[in-house]
C-alpha positions in Angstrom: 7.3 23.2 -7.8 6.4 22.4 -4.1 4.6 19.4 -5.1 7.9 18.2 -6.9 10.0 19.2 -3.2 6.9 17.0 -2.0 8.0 14.2 -3.7 11.8 14.7 -3.5 11.3 14.6 0.2 9.2 11.2 0.1 11.6 10.0 -2.4 14.6 10.6 -0.8 13.5 9.3 2.7 12.5 5.9 1.1 15.9 5.6 -0.7 17.6 6.3 3.2 15.0 3.4 3.9 16.5 1.3 1.6 20.2 2.1 2.5 19.3 1.1 6.4 17.5 -1.7 5.9 20.8 -2.9 3.3 22.9 -2.1 6.2 20.7 -3.6 8.7 21.2 -6.7 6.2 24.6 -6.8 6.5 24.8 -7.0 9.9 22.5 -9.8 9.9 24.6 -11.4 7.7 27.4 -11.2 10.4 25.2 -12.6 13.4 24.3 -15.9 11.1 28.3 -16.1 10.3 28.7 -15.6 13.6 26.0 -16.6 16.0 24.5 -19.8 14.4 28.0 -22.0 14.1 27.1 -23.3 17.9 24.9 -26.3 19.0 22.3 -23.8 20.8 18.6 -25.4 19.7 16.9 -22.1 19.9 19.6 -20.4 18.0 19.4 -23.0 15.2 15.5 -22.7 15.6 15.7 -19.1 14.6 18.4 -19.3 12.2 15.7 -19.9 9.1 13.3 -17.4 10.2 16.4 -14.6 10.5 17.8 -15.4 6.9 14.4 -14.5 5.2 14.7 -11.6 7.0 17.9 -11.0 5.8 17.3 -11.9 2.2 14.7 -9.2 2.8 16.2 -6.3 4.5 19.1 -6.9 1.3 16.6 -7.8 -1.4 14.1 -5.1 -1.0 16.0 -2.4 0.4 18.7 -2.8 -3.0 15.4 -2.3 -5.3 13.8 0.9 -3.2 17.2 2.2 -3.2 17.5 1.9 -6.8 13.9 2.0 -7.5 13.1 5.2 -6.2 15.6 7.4 -8.0 14.5 6.6 -11.1 10.9 6.9 -10.2 11.4 10.8 -9.1 13.6 11.4 -12.4 10.3 10.2 -14.1 7.7 11.8 -12.1 10.1 15.1 -12.7 9.6 14.7 -16.8 5.8 14.0 -16.6 5.4 17.1 -14.1 7.1 19.4 -16.5 4.9 17.9 -19.4 1.3 18.2 -17.7 1.5 18.9 -14.1 -2.1 18.0 -13.5 -2.2 14.7 -14.8 1.1 13.6 -12.9 -0.3 14.8 -9.8 -3.6 13.1 -10.4 -1.7 10.0 -11.4 0.5 10.5 -8.0 -2.4 10.5 -5.5 -4.1 7.4 -7.0 -0.9 5.6 -6.7 -0.6 6.6 -3.4 -4.2 6.1 -2.4 -3.3 2.3 -4.1 0.0 1.9 -1.7 -2.2 3.0 1.6 -4.6 0.5 1.2 -1.9 -2.4 0.4 0.1 -1.1 3.4 -3.2 -1.2 5.5 -3.3 -4.4 4.4 -0.1 -5.5 5.6 0.1 -4.1 8.8 -2.7 -6.2 9.7 -1.3 -9.1 8.8 1.8 -8.5 9.9 0.6 -7.7 13.5 -1.9 -10.9 13.5 1.5 -13.4 12.5 2.9 -11.5 15.7 0.1 -12.3 18.1 -0.2 -15.4 16.4 3.2 -16.2 16.6 3.1 -14.9 20.5 0.7 -16.9 21.6 2.6 -20.4 20.0 5.3 -19.2 21.7 3.7 -19.8 25.3 2.7 -23.2 24.1 5.4 -24.4 22.9 7.9 -27.0 24.5 11.1 -27.9 22.9 13.7 -25.1 22.4 14.4 -25.6 18.2 10.5 -24.7 17.7 10.6 -22.2 20.6 13.4 -20.5 18.3 11.8 -20.9 15.2 8.9 -19.3 16.4 11.2 -16.2 18.0 13.0 -15.9 15.1 9.3 -16.0 13.2 8.3 -13.2 15.7 11.6 -11.4 15.0 10.8 -11.4 11.1 7.1 -10.2 11.5 8.6 -7.3 14.0 11.0 -6.3 11.4 8.3 -6.5 8.1 5.7 -4.3 10.6 8.7 -1.8 10.8 9.8 -1.4 7.1 6.1 -1.2 6.7 5.1 1.2 8.8 8.0 3.9 7.9 7.0 3.5 4.6 3.6 4.2 5.2 4.1 7.1 7.5 5.9 8.6 4.9 4.0 8.0 1.9 0.8 9.4 4.5 2.6 12.5 5.2 4.0 13.4 1.8 0.4 12.7 0.0 -1.6 14.5 2.2 0.6 17.7 1.5 0.1 17.3 -2.1 -3.3 16.7 -1.7 -3.6 20.1 0.2 -1.6 21.6 -2.4 -3.4 20.3 -5.3 -7.0 21.7 -3.8 -5.0 25.0 -3.8 -4.0 24.5 -7.3 -0.7 25.7 -6.9 1.4 24.3 -10.1 
């Protein structure tokens, strides 16, 4: 049962992150509506990347909130029927997700550094705003992936430890 508790903690954490992402997305919608009606070229340049960040926050946050609840119910049912196979399957999925999160962290970090370098050599206000907006977008994506990866790593280290002790 400890394994189910670990999976439940992980799932509830991801659900909470999804809800926070939706909340941040709604705040960004308000910022888009209120802040970008001005004729400032810097703000106009930031418009498209911030729209993408808003869409990602709302869409991915909603997806996480919805899918994690179903995922926990499915895992609980599978665990009751076949605990060893369920743990093996969950650990395999966690390893695949871990690899993906590492690759995505490298991608977002590289794009962050690249956007800073491009910002330093950009002269026009609109393009500075665009690069600044992309910087915000990449920081947002990096934060999302980092929090998801951190929670995944912690949870599945505990599950691996429990699996080695064969407590189920």
